[in-house]
C-alpha positions as CSV (number, residue, x, y, z in Angstrom):
1,X,86.2,-24.7,-46.5
2,X,89.0,-23.3,-44.3
3,X,91.7,-25.7,-43.2
4,X,94.6,-25.4,-40.8
5,X,97.2,-27.9,-39.8
6,X,99.7,-28.2,-37.0
7,X,102.6,-30.6,-36.8
8,X,103.9,-32.5,-33.7
9,X,106.9,-34.7,-33.3
10,X,107.7,-37.7,-31.2
11,X,110.3,-40.4,-31.0
12,X,109.2,-43.9,-30.0
13,X,109.8,-47.6,-30.6
14,X,107.5,-50.4,-31.7
15,X,107.7,-53.9,-32.9
16,X,105.2,-55.6,-35.2
17,X,105.8,-59.1,-33.9
18,X,102.8,-60.5,-35.8
19,X,104.8,-60.2,-39.0
20,X,107.2,-62.9,-40.3
21,X,110.5,-63.0,-38.4
22,X,112.5,-61.9,-41.5
23,X,110.4,-58.7,-41.9
24,X,112.3,-55.7,-40.8
25,X,109.3,-54.3,-38.9
26,X,109.1,-57.5,-36.8
27,X,112.3,-56.4,-35.0
28,X,112.2,-53.8,-32.3
29,X,112.9,-50.4,-34.0
30,X,112.0,-46.8,-33.6
31,X,110.9,-43.8,-35.6
32,X,110.9,-40.0,-35.4
33,X,107.2,-39.7,-36.0
34,X,105.6,-36.6,-37.4
35,X,101.9,-36.1,-36.6
36,X,100.0,-33.6,-38.7
37,X,96.5,-32.7,-37.4
38,X,94.2,-30.9,-39.8
39,X,91.1,-28.9,-38.7
40,X,88.5,-27.6,-41.0
41,X,85.5,-25.3,-40.8
42,X,83.0,-23.8,-43.2
43,X,83.4,-20.4,-41.5
44,X,85.8,-18.7,-39.1
45,X,85.1,-18.1,-35.5
46,X,84.7,-14.6,-34.0
47,X,88.5,-14.3,-33.7
48,X,89.0,-15.1,-37.4
49,X,90.3,-18.6,-36.8
50,X,89.2,-22.1,-37.6
51,X,90.7,-22.6,-34.2
52,X,93.5,-20.9,-32.4
53,X,96.7,-23.0,-32.8
54,X,97.4,-22.5,-29.1
55,X,94.2,-24.5,-28.3
56,X,96.1,-27.6,-29.6
57,X,98.5,-27.5,-26.7
58,X,96.8,-30.4,-24.9
59,X,97.8,-32.6,-27.8
60,X,101.5,-31.6,-27.4
61,X,101.3,-32.4,-23.7
62,X,99.7,-35.8,-24.3
63,X,102.3,-36.7,-26.9
64,X,105.2,-35.5,-24.6
65,X,103.9,-37.2,-21.5
66,X,102.4,-40.4,-22.7
67,X,104.1,-41.3,-26.0
68,X,107.4,-39.6,-26.6
69,X,110.5,-41.8,-26.0
70,X,108.2,-44.8,-25.1
71,X,107.7,-48.3,-26.4
72,X,104.3,-48.0,-28.1
73,X,103.5,-51.7,-27.8
74,X,103.6,-51.2,-24.0
75,X,101.6,-47.9,-24.1
76,X,98.8,-49.4,-26.2
77,X,99.0,-53.0,-24.9
78,X,99.3,-54.7,-28.3
79,X,101.7,-55.2,-31.2
80,X,99.8,-53.8,-34.1
81,X,100.9,-50.2,-33.4
82,X,101.2,-49.2,-37.1
83,X,101.1,-45.7,-38.6
84,X,97.5,-46.4,-39.6
85,X,96.6,-47.3,-36.0
86,X,98.3,-44.2,-34.7
87,X,96.6,-41.9,-37.3
88,X,93.2,-43.2,-36.2
89,X,94.1,-43.0,-32.5
90,X,95.2,-39.4,-32.8
91,X,92.1,-38.6,-34.9
92,X,89.8,-40.0,-32.2
93,X,91.8,-38.2,-29.4
94,X,91.6,-34.9,-31.3
95,X,88.0,-35.2,-32.4
96,X,86.8,-35.5,-28.8
97,X,88.5,-32.3,-27.9
98,X,88.5,-30.4,-31.2
99,X,85.3,-31.0,-33.2
100,X,86.9,-29.3,-36.3
101,X,89.4,-32.2,-36.7
102,X,89.1,-33.5,-40.2
103,X,92.2,-35.7,-40.6
104,X,95.4,-36.8,-39.0
105,X,98.6,-37.9,-40.8
106,X,101.4,-39.9,-39.2
107,X,104.8,-40.1,-40.9
108,X,107.3,-42.8,-39.9
109,X,109.9,-41.5,-42.3
110,X,110.1,-38.5,-44.7
111,X,108.8,-40.7,-47.5
112,X,106.1,-42.8,-45.7
113,X,102.9,-41.8,-43.9
114,X,99.4,-43.0,-43.1
115,X,96.4,-40.8,-42.9
116,X,93.0,-41.2,-41.3
117,X,90.2,-39.1,-42.8
118,X,86.6,-40.2,-42.3
């Protein structure tokens, strides 16, 4: 199995207001998110790639235009915008466009991340 990954960055705020008031994530706060998309294939295409990294440019545009420097609760219309939610959201978005998508990892900090891998 061949695997490739590409990393994307965004800064955004969120608030998990369904948590107890004394929980730090219940307050409005932000992260410098890192989104890592993994694509996998049993064989390489005619160009010798799983997929050309340049093909992932639409994801960068989506992140920059719709999510970067935004309040994610407003973007998604709910308050459960967790890293787990974002990992699944990015997975679904990518899978529709890039069938080779095998997982997505979203990091909120250098030491914490959530991953969606069916």
